[in-house]
N, C-alpha and C positions, 0 to 999 in steps of 0.2 A: 651262396653259402656263407655263414658267419665265419670270419677270420678268427684265428686263435693264436695268442702269444703266451708263452710260458716264461715267467721271470723268476729268477732265484739268486740267492747268494751262492756264488760258485756255479758249477756246471750241473747242478741237480736237474734243472729243467731240460737241458740238452740230453742228459742220459735217461731221464724219465720218458722223453719222447722216443728215444731209441728203443727202450723196453716196450713201450706201447706199440711201436711199429712192428716188433717181432710178432705181436699178437694180431694187430689190426691191419697190417700192411702199410705201405708208404702213404704218407698223408700230404695233401695239398693245402695251401693257405694256412700253414702253421709255421710259426717262427719261435725261436728261443733267444732270450737275452740274459746273459750271465753277468752278475756283478762281480768284478774282480778288485783286488786291493788297490790297484792303480786308479780306479774310477773315482771321479767326483760325482755327486748327485746330478750335476748338469750333464756330464758326459754320458752317464747311464741313461738319463732321460732322453738325450738326443738319439742314442741307439734304439731306445724303446719306441720313439716316434717313427724312426725309419722302419723298424720291424712291423709296427702297426700299419703303416702305409703300404708295406709290401704284401700284407695279407688281407687288406680291406677290400672286399668286393662290392661294397655299398650297403651291405646288410648289417654292418656293425662288427665290432671286435670284442671277443671275450678274452680277458686277461686272467690267467691262473698264476697266483703268487705262492711262494713257499711259506711265508709267514707274515702276519700283520705287524706293522710298526717299523719295519726296516726300510732301508732306502728303496728297494724295488716297490714295495707297497706304497710308500709315500709318494713316489713319482707317479704311480697309478692314480692316486687321489688327486694330484695336481692336474694330470691329463684328462681326468674324467669331466672336468669343467670345460674342456675345449673340444673333446672328441666324443663320437658316439661309441661308448664302450661300457661294459659291465665287467666286474671282477669278483673273483673268489680267492680266498686265501686258504692255506692248509692243503695245497694241491697234493694229490696222491694218485696212484695208478688206477684204482677203481673209478675215481672221478674222471680222470683223463680218458680212459677207455670208453666209458659211457658217452661222454661228449663226442669223442671221435666217431663212434659207431652211429650216433644220432644226427650229426651235422649234415651228412648227405641227404637226409630225408626232407630237408627244407625247414627244419626246426628254426624258430625265431631266436633271437638273442635272449629274450626273457625266458623262453622254454629251456634253452641250454643252461642258463644260469640256475634255474630251479632244479633241473635234472642233475647238474654237477654238484649242487649242495646236498641233495638227497643221496646220491650214489657215493659221494665222498664220505658221508657219515656212515652209511650202511656198510662200507668197506672196512670199517674198524670192528674187528671181531675178537673177543676174548676166547682163547682156546678152552680154558677151564669152564667158562659159562656154557660154551657150545657143547662140551662133553657132558656137563650136568644136565642140560636139556635133552640130550640124546638118551639118557638113562631112564 
């Protein structure tokens, strides 16, 4: 199964995983790494490497980041040259749930990447547009 690491500024990833587990149950081979004010980019990257190693079953690791351009994402970019990983930014609950529900089926790293991108975008819904379409 593809390993999964959620990285974020603060504890967003940790609590997003807790929310997802309320719906999808306890998850294996998933880790979170939270950037805290005391972190340097190097210390965050070290913890990220440890998290990736802890969930890597040999099928690769998918990293979900809160936003593009910050320290968590930048560390991912550096590590992508050294490790078998893929990454998505803009992590949200629909994206995470779809990935968590699909991982046990044996989906590949590339399949999960594409699924996460599609479901993350599809999870963004405007209430006013939805109501207009229903009329």
